[in-house]
C-alpha positions in Angstrom: 31.0 -92.8 -60.3 28.9 -95.1 -58.0 27.2 -96.4 -61.1 30.6 -97.5 -62.5 31.7 -99.4 -59.4 29.6 -102.5 -59.8 30.8 -102.9 -63.4 34.5 -102.4 -62.5 34.2 -104.9 -59.6 33.2 -107.6 -62.1 36.6 -107.6 -63.8 39.5 -106.2 -61.8 42.0 -107.3 -64.5 41.1 -104.5 -66.9 43.8 -101.8 -66.4 41.8 -99.1 -68.2 38.2 -99.4 -66.9 37.3 -95.8 -67.5 37.2 -94.1 -71.0 37.1 -90.4 -71.6 35.8 -89.0 -74.9 35.4 -85.4 -76.1 33.1 -84.7 -79.0 33.9 -81.3 -80.6 31.6 -80.2 -83.4 32.9 -77.5 -85.8 32.4 -73.9 -84.6 30.5 -73.4 -87.9 27.8 -75.7 -86.6 25.5 -73.9 -84.2 23.9 -76.7 -82.2 21.5 -76.6 -79.3 22.1 -78.6 -76.1 19.3 -81.0 -77.2 21.0 -81.6 -80.5 24.4 -82.1 -78.9 22.9 -84.6 -76.5 21.4 -86.6 -79.3 24.7 -86.6 -81.1 26.4 -87.9 -78.0 23.8 -90.6 -77.6 24.0 -91.8 -81.2 27.8 -91.8 -81.1 27.9 -94.0 -77.9 25.3 -96.4 -79.4 27.3 -96.8 -82.6 30.5 -97.0 -80.6 29.3 -100.0 -78.6 28.5 -98.1 -75.3 24.8 -97.7 -75.7 23.9 -100.0 -72.8 26.7 -98.7 -70.6 26.4 -96.1 -67.9 28.0 -92.9 -69.1 28.0 -89.2 -68.1 27.8 -86.4 -70.7 28.3 -82.8 -69.9 28.7 -79.6 -71.9 32.0 -77.8 -71.7 32.8 -74.3 -72.8 36.4 -73.8 -71.6 37.5 -73.1 -75.2 36.1 -70.9 -77.9 33.3 -73.3 -78.8 30.9 -75.8 -77.1 32.0 -79.3 -76.8 31.0 -82.4 -74.9 32.9 -84.6 -72.5 31.8 -88.2 -72.0 33.0 -90.7 -69.4 32.0 -94.3 -69.4 33.1 -97.7 -68.2 34.7 -100.3 -70.4 33.3 -103.4 -68.6 29.8 -104.6 -69.4 27.2 -106.1 -67.0 28.6 -109.6 -67.7 32.1 -108.6 -66.6 33.4 -108.6 -70.2 35.7 -105.9 -71.5 34.2 -104.0 -74.4 36.1 -104.5 -77.5 38.8 -101.8 -78.0 40.1 -103.2 -81.3 40.8 -100.4 -83.8 38.8 -97.9 -81.7 40.3 -94.8 -83.3 39.4 -95.9 -86.8 35.9 -96.9 -85.8 35.3 -93.7 -83.9 36.6 -91.6 -86.9 34.2 -93.5 -89.2 31.3 -92.9 -86.9 32.1 -89.2 -86.8 32.4 -88.9 -90.5 29.2 -90.8 -91.0 27.3 -88.5 -88.6 28.8 -85.4 -90.3 27.3 -86.6 -93.6 24.0 -87.7 -92.0 23.4 -84.3 -90.2 25.1 -82.0 -92.7 27.8 -81.0 -90.2 31.1 -79.4 -91.3 34.0 -81.8 -91.6 36.4 -81.1 -88.8 40.0 -81.3 -87.7 41.9 -81.6 -84.5 41.3 -78.7 -82.1 44.8 -77.3 -82.6 44.7 -77.5 -86.4 41.3 -75.9 -86.5 42.4 -73.0 -84.3 45.5 -72.5 -86.4 43.5 -72.5 -89.7 41.0 -70.0 -88.4 43.7 -67.6 -87.4 45.8 -68.1 -90.5 46.8 -64.9 -92.3 48.5 -64.2 -95.6 52.3 -64.1 -95.5 53.3 -60.4 -95.1 56.9 -60.0 -96.5 57.5 -56.5 -95.1 56.5 -57.7 -91.7 59.7 -59.7 -91.5 60.5 -63.2 -90.0 59.5 -64.6 -93.4 60.9 -68.0 -92.9 58.6 -68.6 -89.8 55.6 -67.2 -91.6 56.1 -69.4 -94.6 56.7 -72.5 -92.5 53.7 -71.9 -90.4 51.4 -71.4 -93.4 52.8 -74.4 -95.3 52.5 -76.7 -92.3 48.9 -75.6 -91.4 47.6 -76.0 -94.9 49.4 -79.3 -95.3 47.8 -80.7 -92.2 44.3 -79.3 -92.8 43.7 -79.9 -96.5 43.7 -82.8 -98.9 45.8 -82.2 -102.0 46.5 -84.8 -104.8 49.6 -83.2 -106.2 52.2 -80.5 -105.8 50.4 -78.3 -108.3 47.2 -78.4 -106.2 49.1 -77.8 -103.0 50.8 -74.8 -104.6 47.4 -73.4 -105.7 46.2 -73.6 -102.1 49.4 -72.0 -100.8 49.1 -69.1 -103.3 45.9 -68.0 -101.5 48.2 -67.2 -98.5 51.1 -65.6 -100.5 53.2 -68.7 -100.5 54.6 -70.8 -103.4 56.1 -74.2 -103.5 57.9 -75.8 -106.4 60.1 -78.8 -107.3 63.8 -78.5 -108.2 65.5 -81.4 -110.0 69.1 -82.1 -110.7 71.9 -84.7 -110.3 74.8 -85.0 -108.0 77.6 -87.5 -108.8 75.3 -89.2 -111.3 72.4 -89.5 -108.8 69.1 -87.6 -109.5 67.5 -85.7 -106.7 64.2 -84.0 -106.2 64.2 -80.9 -104.1 61.3 -78.8 -102.8 61.6 -75.0 -102.4 59.2 -72.7 -100.6 58.9 -68.9 -101.2 56.9 -65.9 -100.3 54.7 -64.0 -102.7 53.4 -60.4 -102.7 49.7 -59.6 -103.2 50.3 -59.6 -107.0 51.5 -63.2 -106.9 55.1 -62.2 -107.6 57.8 -64.0 -105.6 59.7 -61.8 -103.2 62.9 -62.5 -101.2 65.0 -65.6 -101.2 63.3 -69.0 -101.3 63.9 -71.6 -98.7 64.9 -75.3 -99.1 62.4 -77.7 -97.6 65.3 -79.0 -95.4 65.3 -75.7 -93.5 61.7 -76.5 -92.4 62.1 -80.3 -91.7 61.5 -83.6 -93.3 57.7 -83.2 -93.3 58.1 -80.5 -96.0 60.4 -82.5 -98.3 59.7 -84.4 -101.5 59.2 -87.9 -100.1 56.9 -86.6 -97.2 54.8 -84.6 -99.7 54.4 -87.6 -102.0 53.2 -89.7 -99.1 50.8 -87.0 -98.0 49.4 -86.7 -101.5 48.9 -90.5 -101.8 47.1 -90.5 -98.4 44.9 -87.6 -99.4 44.0 -89.4 -102.7 43.0 -92.4 -100.7 41.0 -90.4 -98.2 39.1 -88.5 -100.9 38.3 -91.8 -102.6 37.3 -93.6 -99.4 35.1 -90.8 -98.0 33.8 -89.9 -101.5 34.7 -86.2 -100.8 34.6 -85.2 -104.5 30.9 -85.9 -104.8 29.9 -82.9 -102.7 32.2 -80.6 -104.7 30.9 -81.9 -108.0 27.3 -81.4 -107.1 27.9 -77.8 -105.9 29.8 -77.0 -109.1 27.0 -78.4 -111.2 24.5 -76.3 -109.4 26.6 -73.2 -110.0 27.0 -74.1 -113.7 23.3 -73.9 -114.3 22.6 -70.6 -116.2 26.3 -69.9 -116.1 27.3 -66.3 -116.9 30.7 -64.7 -116.3 33.7 -66.0 -114.5 33.0 -63.5 -111.7 29.4 -64.6 -111.3 30.4 -68.3 -111.3 33.0 -67.7 -108.7 30.5 -65.8 -106.5 28.0 -68.7 -106.7 30.7 -71.1 -105.6 31.8 -68.8 -102.8 28.4 -69.1 -101.3 28.9 -72.9 -101.3 32.2 -72.4 -99.5 34.2 -73.3 -102.6 36.9 -71.1 -104.0 37.7 -71.3 -107.8 41.1 -70.3 -109.1 41.5 -69.5 -112.8 44.7 -69.7 -114.8 44.5 -67.5 -117.8 47.2 -66.9 -120.4 48.2 -63.4 -121.8 45.7 -64.0 -124.7 42.9 -64.3 -122.3 42.4 -68.1 -122.7 41.5 -70.1 -119.6 44.0 -73.0 -119.6 43.6 -74.2 -116.0 40.9 -74.3 -113.2 41.2 -75.4 -109.6 38.4 -75.8 -107.1 39.2 -75.5 -103.3 36.4 -76.9 -101.3 36.7 -75.3 -97.8 33.9 -77.5 -96.4 35.5 -80.8 -97.1 39.0 -79.2 -97.1 40.1 -80.6 -100.4 41.7 -79.2 -103.5 40.7 -80.4 -107.0 42.1 -79.6 -110.4 39.1 -79.4 -112.6 40.0 -82.3 -114.8 40.4 -84.5 -111.7 36.7 -84.1 -111.1 35.9 -85.3 -114.6 35.9 -84.0 -118.2 32.8 -81.9 -117.6 34.9 -79.8 -115.1 38.0 -79.2 -117.2 39.4 -75.9 -118.2 38.4 -76.4 -121.8 34.7 -76.8 -120.9 34.7 -73.6 -118.8 36.7 -71.7 -121.5 33.9 -72.6 -124.0 31.2 -71.6 -121.6 32.7 -68.3 -120.6 33.9 -67.2 -124.0 31.6 -68.7 -126.6 28.1 -67.1 -126.6 26.9 -70.0 -128.8 28.2 -72.8 -126.5 26.0 -75.8 -126.3 25.0 -75.6 -122.7 22.9 -78.7 -122.8 25.9 -80.8 -123.9 28.5 -79.2 -121.7 26.7 -78.7 -118.4 25.8 -81.9 -116.5 22.3 -82.1 -115.1 21.7 -81.6 -111.4 21.0 -84.8 -109.5 18.0 -85.3 -107.2 18.8 -85.8 -103.5 19.1 -89.5 -102.5 16.0 -90.6 -100.6 16.5 -91.1 -96.9 15.7 -94.8 -97.2 18.4 -95.3 -99.8 20.9 -93.4 -97.6 20.1 -95.5 -94.6 20.5 -98.7 -96.7 23.9 -97.5 -98.0 25.0 -96.6 -94.4 24.0 -100.1 -93.1 25.9 -101.8 -95.9 28.9 -99.7 -95.2 28.7 -100.5 -91.5 28.5 -104.3 -92.3 31.6 -104.0 -94.4 33.5 -102.1 -91.7 32.4 -104.7 -89.1 33.7 -107.6 -91.3 37.0 -105.8 -91.7 37.3 -105.2 -88.0 36.9 -108.9 -87.3 39.8 -109.7 -89.5 42.2 -107.7 -87.4 43.9 -109.0 -84.3 43.2 -107.5 -80.9 45.9 -105.2 -79.9 47.4 -105.6 -76.4 47.0 -102.8 -73.8 50.3 -101.2 -72.9 49.5 -98.0 -71.0 49.4 -98.0 -67.2 46.8 -95.1 -67.3 43.5 -95.8 -65.7 41.7 -93.9 -68.4 41.9 -95.6 -71.8 42.9 -93.1 -74.5 43.5 -95.7 -77.3 40.7 -94.3 -79.3 41.7 -90.7 -78.9 44.6 -90.3 -81.3 43.3 -90.4 -84.9 40.0 -88.6 -84.8 39.5 -85.0 -85.6 37.5 -82.1 -84.1 34.1 -83.8 -84.1 36.0 -86.7 -82.5 37.7 -87.9 -79.5 40.4 -85.6 -78.2 42.8 -86.0 -75.3 44.9 -82.8 -75.2 47.3 -82.3 -72.3 45.0 -79.9 -70.5 42.2 -82.5 -70.6 44.1 -85.4 -68.9 43.9 -84.3 -65.3 40.4 -85.4 -64.4 40.1 -86.6 -60.8 39.5 -90.4 -60.6 38.2 -91.7 -57.3 40.8 -94.1 -55.7 38.0 -96.7 -55.3 38.2 -97.2 -59.1 41.7 -98.5 -58.9 41.2 -102.3 -58.8 44.0 -103.2 -61.0 46.1 -106.0 -59.8 49.9 -106.2 -60.3 51.2 -109.5 -61.5 53.6 -111.2 -59.1 57.0 -111.9 -60.4 58.0 -115.5 -60.2 61.0 -116.2 -58.1 63.8 -117.8 -59.9 65.1 -121.0 -58.4 68.7 -120.9 -57.7 70.8 -123.4 -59.5 73.2 -125.4 -57.4 
């Protein structure tokens, strides 16, 4: 705190001189204190705070290790460190570090906890509406889906189904969404629920926006590439459907087959639990369509050399570093095009960067906002109101 005071004294006009950050790696990543320290250091350097005094400490008040970081937003020249688009920049840094160090992509703390504890809907247990809503909401928040069909495939894993209902009222067409419960055999049980019973976030328009956002995120973060490469590895020396599914399971990818009564595979969907994205096979490319896998599984004379893509060698580290630098330059150019956003909060601690980043990110939950700040930090000045001159 004493190290912050000289910086804060250089610019008393900054209303948020102290910033609080929480970096929360996924529980799947077992990291040592040394590794977490290096992650914190690299994050602060990329975030523009590498030359600032900051405190990092390990915290274990929840079910996994995470780090808290406190720093000061005023540099040694008395200038306020740029806060423009902090949430987006922080998220990009976290995603980049996840890829660089092979960490699991992460969500918000609440969503992660909900997903870990998520169970299949149990119709005999009762309170079906609440079970279905909770499952639908959690998966919608946690996974990327491009379409209603992909979302439905994901929901089916948890004994939930979703489907569209179309019709017309007074000459106007409408698109309705229905949710229902399934038994362990995939058969619908009980009465389905209109999406309006759950809220607007579950309706047709909201789902279309979610699917569009997911499509953009998958494209922007190149999430499909990891899935493709794991599938290609599993396709080498491919055997039965069961063996293929087992191989993918080891890579944290679930495969869902759709087979007609005649035994022909007519649909295939891949659910990548690492990047939390659902892909219909054809979306990944022709080499991953149901027709290709139907040929591989059912035709002993299938041309494997033609049908199975070759595995790609790993990108050399130097190439990855070059790509990362080019991407950083593009992001910096984009940032310069945006206006600075005015500060509006009266809070001493700046949380503007805390809203949009996920678990390996910056979080400010309610139970983390009560840190003690020494009164000597409060140098903010109130603007004096100008007195109106009375007209005669």
